[in-house]
N, C-alpha and C positions, 0 to 999 in steps of 0.2 A: 350817349346812349345809342344802342343799336337800333337801326330803323326796322330791321326784320331779322327773324331767325328762320332759316330754311334747311330742311333735311333734303339733301340732294338725292335724286332718284336714279341717276345713271351710275352704272358700275364704274369704279375708279380704274384708271389706266396707268401707264408708265411710259417713259421714254428711255432709250439706250443712247448714251452720249459717248462717243469715242474720244479718247485723249482728253478727258475732263478733269478739272481741278476742283477738289473739295477744300473750301476755305475754313478758317478757324477764327472765332471771335477772340478779341484781346482778353487776357486774363483779368485785367482790372475793370473790364466793362467799357462801354462807350465805343464809338467808332463804327458800329454796325453789327449785323447778324451774319452768321455763316451762310453759305449757299454753294451751289455747284456751278462752275463756269465752263463754257465751251473752250475749244482750242484757242480761239481768238478772244477769250476773256469776256464773253457775253453771258449774262445770267440765264441759266436754264429755268424757265418759268415755274416748272413743277417743284423746284427746290426751295421755293419761298412761300410763306404763309400770307403775307400782306405786301402787295406791290408798292405801297407807300413807305415801307420801312427802308432804312439805309442798310446796305449789305457790304460786307468786307470784300475788299479787292486786294490781291497780293501785291506787296510793295517790292517784290523781287521774283526770282524764279521759284516755281514750286518744285519740291522733291518729286521724283518720278518712281512709281512702282509698277512694273509691267504685269499687272493682274486685272482681271475683270471682277468688279465688285458691285455690291448693292448699297445704295445710300440709305443709311438708317436714320439720318437726321442729326440734329444737334442735341447735345446733352447739357443739362444744367442741374445745379444742386437743389434749387428751390422746387419742392415737390409739386406745388400748384402749377408752376410754369412747365414742369416736366410733363404733367398731364395734358395741359391745353396747348402747349407750344412744341414740346420735344418729341411727342409720340405720333405726330401727324403723318410720318412716312413709314412708321414701323409696321403697319398693317401688311405690307407686301412681304416683308421678310418672314413674319409669323405665318402668313398664309402659304408661302411657297418654299419654306426652308427644306422640306423633305424631298422636294423635286430637284433641288440644286445644291451644290456644295460651295457656292460662291460666298466669300467673306462678306460680312455686313459691317460697313464702315460708319462710325459715328464721329462727328466733329465735336471736340470739347476743349475748352481752354485750360483745363486742369484735370487731374486724375479723378474719375467718377467716384462718388461716395458709395459706401457699401449698400445703401438702400436701393440706389439705382441699379447697381450690379445684381442685387438680389432679384429685382423685378425682371431684368432681362433673362436671368437664368430660369425664372418661374414660367416664362413663355414656352419653355420646352426646347428652345434652340440650343444646340450644344455650345458650351462656353467658349470652345476654341474657334468658333465662327465669328466672334465679336472682335473687331479691330477699332481701337480708339486713336485718332490722330490729334496731335496738339500743335501742328503747324501745317500750312497749306501743302497739299499733296496731290499730284496728278496721277491718274491711273490709266491703264490701257483702255478701259471702258467703265462707265458707271451707269447702272440702272437706277433711274430717278423715279420713285413712285409719286403719283399725284397726291398732294396733301389731302388728308381726310377732314381737316378743319381749317377753313379759310376765312379771313377777315378782309372785307372789301368795302371801303368807304362807309364804315360803320355797320355794315350788314355782316351777319355771320352765316356761314354755310358749313354744315356738318354732314358727313356721309355715314352710312351704316358701317362701312369698313373701319371707322374710327374705333368701334368697340372690339375689333378683333384681338389686339394685344391684351386688353383688359379681360376679355372673356377667356382667353387662353390661360391667364394667370389665375382667374377665379375658378376655372374648371378643376384645378388641382387642390382646391381648398377643402378643409374639413369644417363645415358650418358650425359655429358656436351655438350654445344653448340659449343665448340671450336674444330675445325677439325685439326688445326696445333698448336702444343705447343712446346716451348723450355724450358727444365728443367735446371735451373741455380744453380750453387754452390756459386754464388757471395756473398750471405748473410748468408752462412752456416759457423758456427764456429765449429772448431774441435780441440781438444787438441793434435792431432797426426801430424799436419802439419801447416806450416806458412800460412798466408793469401794469397790466390791466386791473381795473377796479370793479368789484361787484359781481363777478361771475360765481362766487360762492353761493349767492342767493339762487341763481339758476340751478346749480347743482342740487341744492336742498329741495327745490321745487320739483325737479324731475325725478330725483331719487324717491321722494315721497309718493310719486305716482307710478312706481314700478320700473323705472329706467335704470340700467346699469351705467354708472359714470365711468368713462374711459379717458385715459390720457394717452393718446396715440404715440407720442414721442417716446414713451416708456416701453413700448411693445416692439417686437420684431415685425418686419413687413408681413411675414406669413401669419402671425397672430392677428394683425390688423385685417388681413384679407379674410381670415376665418370669421371674424366678427361681422364684417360687412356682408359677407355672403349668407350669414345666418340671420341677419336682422331683417325684420319686417318694417320697422320704423326707426329712422335715425334722426336725431335732433342735434343741432349744432349752430354756431354762429357762422355768418357768411365768410367766404374766403377759401383758403386751401382746404380746410377740413370738410367743407361742403362739397368740394370738387371730388372727394372720394366716392361720390355717388356712382362713379364709373365702375366701382368694384361691388356694387350692390346688384341684386337680381332685378330684372326689369319689373316694372309695375308695382314697386314698393312705395313706401311713404317717407317723405323727407320734410322735416320741420327746420326752417332757417330763421334764425334771429339775427337781423341785420345789426352789425357793430358800427357801421358808418353809412352815411348817405351817399354811397358811391354806386351809381347806376351801371358803370362800365363792368364792374366785377359781377353784378347781378345778371347782366346780359350774357356773360360767359356761362354763368351757372344755369341760366334758363336754357341755353343750348344743350348743355349736358343732361338736364332734366328731360328735354324733349327727345333726345336720342335714346334715353333709357325708359321713356314712357312713365316717368315718375309722378306720383301725386304729391305735389309740393305745396306746402303752406308756409308763407313767408310774411314776416312783419318786422317793423322797426322795434328794437329793444335796446336803446342806447340813449345816453345824454351827451349832446355835443352842441353847445351854444356857439361854437365857432366851426368853420369848415375844417375837416380833417381828411387825410388820405388813408385809404384802407390798408396800405402797406406800412404806415408809420404810427398811426394813432394820434393822440392818446385814445384809449378805449375805456369808456365808462359804461359798463353794462347796467341796465336798469329794467326792472319789470314794468311794462307799460300796459295800458288798457288794450291797446292794439294787439299786443302779444297774448294777453289772456283771451282775446276774442278768437284766436285760432286754436286755443286749448280749452274748449268749452267743457270737456269732461273732467278737467283737472280738479282734484281736491285741494283747495287753497286754505285749509284750516290747519294751523294758524295762518293768517294771511301773509303773503310775501311782504318783505320790507320795501317800502318805497322811499328812495333817497330824495330829500328835498333839494331843489335846484340851488338855492343859495348856500347850502351846507358844503357843496363840493365844487362850487364855481372857482374859488381861489386855487384849489389844488389843480383843477382842470387847466386854468389859465397858466399856472406855473409849468405844468407838464407840456402844454402846447408850446410855450415859448422855448423850452429846452429842445424841442424837436424842430420847430420852424423859425426860431429867432435869427438864425444865420441865413441871410438871403443868398449866400453862395453855395449852400449845401444841397444835396440831392433831394432831401425831404421838401424843402421850400419850393424848389423848382418843379417837383412833381405835383405839389398842391396847386401851384399857380397854373400849371398845365391842366389840372383837373377842373378848376373853376372856369377855365377857358374864356369865353367871351362875356361872361357875367362880370361886367366892370365893377358893380357894387361889391360883389364878393371878393374880387381881386383887390380892390381898394381896402377892404376890411382886413384881408390877410396881410397886406403890406403894412398897414398902420399898426396892427397888433405886433408884427415882427419888429417894428421900430421901437417897441416898448422894452426890448431885451438887448442886453450887451454881453460880451464874453466875460467870464469870470476873471479876476485878477490872477497874476502869476502864482501867488501863494495858494489861493483856492484851487487852481488847476493842479498844482503839484500835490496838494493834500489829497484831492479826489483821485488823482492818478495812482498814488501810492495805495490808497484803499481799494481801487479797482484791481490793481495787480496782485494784491494779497488776499482778495476775496474770490468767491466762486459762485456758480449757479445764478439764481435770480438776484442775489445780493451784488454779484459782479456787474450785472447790467444796471442795477440801481446806481452804483457809483460811476459807471461809464457815462451815464447821462448827466451826472454832476460835473464830470471831467470834460466831456465833449460838448455838452449842451450849453445854451445861453441862460442867463438869469435876468429877472425883472429889474429894470432900472427905475427906481422910485422917484422920478422927477414929479413935480406938481402936475404937469400936463399928463404924464402917463398914469398917475394915480387917478386923476379925474376921468380919464378915458376908460380905465379898468372898471371904476365904479359905475360909469355909464353903461358899460356892457353887462355888468353884474345885475344892475337894476332892470335892464331890458330883459335879461334871461329869467328873472324871477316873476315877470308878468304872466 
């Protein structure tokens, strides 16, 4: 959890580095983040967000392009990471592009997706100014803007300049007529987590109280921006959807329903709320008897008394459905194991990293993972065939049967599961 969030007061600056190399992250991930290197391969401090991160170093000679350029930063497909990690250098290019015809170079391991390209175009910068490199490249000189969002030893520092790219995009919007919107994940398919449970109850609750229900992934970026710029109140679960607050007008209202007990992602959100001067109301609205990671789930949305406390004016007749803990524990435990049962996969390692020095939680995660085993060859083949012949949310459902682990019903594991179930029902 962040120790503090600070809005930096000094105007951001930049450095010009001659004969500098821009590195590129590996396509498969891992190995470090991209950065800008000096002629003798020292990292230019302004090119990184967090000094504690590992950064890519070229394993051979960089290509050379004899041009002066501006470093635009790294690009990534994940929209939430694009907002808080990839846009931290973009303020300079958006602010000064009319004064200079220098190309703006972005480091990306693969071709940028259309939503990212649409965002860049909506900043007003001519499309032909954008250059995307997919391998380490050295330039005659590189202007490296100071990052507008920095993470240092758990503290977050965010500058007013961070808003520049988002304000440029928002200024071209046509605000929608909807003043209250709820952003739903219910129809969103992802290969990283099982299908969520219970968000239909949230939708019914907010719709009954005058909110327009929105499924962002079904809209163009321009349509989404129009919605955010017109909304006075936005409600959603925490994570990437809430990060879209950067596209709202300042001093509006945000309602966040936490989908997991992950303080790291809330700290990031709090910094975005601070720079936008947002009135934010946040509460837990989930069921999770075991530790989970916000990027993987499983997510079991549930109306809680804490949630209703931040919605005092809501009409709840008929009352929202409250799921009993014992009714869904078995399903939760099964989904949890499919995600974290393999101790060698990224989900398990991320969860262990999240619980950190909490030895009791780490031991719980490890023991629960030991309750699961890989499906046999026949099961894996069956689910792989079903996965490859299905689509949408159903495709992800079968993916978790194919890729995920399953409960191993030994006497010890059954007893441990029942112990956890009884503990959860107290």
